[in-house]
N, C-alpha and C positions, 0 to 999 in steps of 0.2 A: 370889288363887282359894282356895276352900275345899277341903281334903284330903277325897277320897273314901275310902271304908273300903277300895276294893280298888286295887290298882296295876296299870296297864294299861302296855302298849306304846305309846311315843311320850310318855308325861308326862315332865316335868322336876320333880325334886323337889329341895329344898335340905335338907341333912344338918345334923348337930349341928355346932357349930363343932368344928374340928380344929385342931391344931397351927398349920396355916397358915391358919386361919380357916374360915369356912363354905363348903361345896362343894356344887353343884350337880351333878346326875345326871340323865342322859336315860336312862330304862328301856329297855333293848333285848331283854330276855328274852320271849320269846312269852305271850298270855295264857294258854295252857294252863299253861305253866310258872309263871306268877304264880299261876293258880288253885290250883296245888298245893302251892307252896312260899313263894308271895307273902307271908304270914304270918311268914316266918322271913327270907326273902333274896332279891333279884333281882338279875339281871345288868343292869348298866348302863355307861354311858361318862361319862368326866368332860365338864362343861361350862364352857368358859371365859366368865365373863360379862364380861370386860375388852374383848372385841373379838370383831369377825366377820371369820372366815377364809374362804377358799376351797381348796379342793383334795380330792384322790380319799377322803381319808379325814377330811374336814372337813365340817359340816352345819350351816349356819347357822339359827339359830332365833329368828324375830321375837321381838323385846324380851327375849329370855333370853341369847343368846351364839352361841357355836361349839360343838357337841359334837365331841370329838375321838375318832372311832369307831375307832381304834387302841389305845384306853387303855380297855380292857375290863377291869372289876371286880366283885367278887361285892360287895353291899352289905346290911348286915344290914336288915331292915325296921324296927327300933327306930332306927334313925340316920337314917330320911328322915321329916322334920319338916312340912313342909308343900309341898304342890302349887305351883309357881310358873310353870309354863308348859307348852306342849304343842309337839310337832313338828306341822305340817301334815299331815292326812290323805294328801294327795297324794304325799308324802314317805315314806310308810312302806315302801312295797315296795321303794324304793331302797335305803333305809337297812339293812332286812332282807337284802337281798342283800349288801351290803357286808360286814354284819355275819357272815354266812353263809360268806362268801367267806374271813374272816378266820379263822373257826375250823374251816375245813376241812370244810364240810358244803355243799359245790356240789349 
């Protein structure tokens, strides 16, 4: 996929290679947050591309892997190199609810 200039909720980005290799991240910060801070950082969760898991804090993403919703991180925008996938729009509300629950913003 071609990387757009704006980072949006539900996008999966691949990062710069790290010590353990390239990581993928599902963006879980709101589009309002991304519009304000997206040129500097986003809130994301790690995506395991090796397998698809089920569970309360796991979100399978077709052709990408499993997002671990309980692994919240801030990622510098400069570390996100390319858009590699997207969470299905029908799952946006459910994922946002889980994330808000994890950060205590019900």
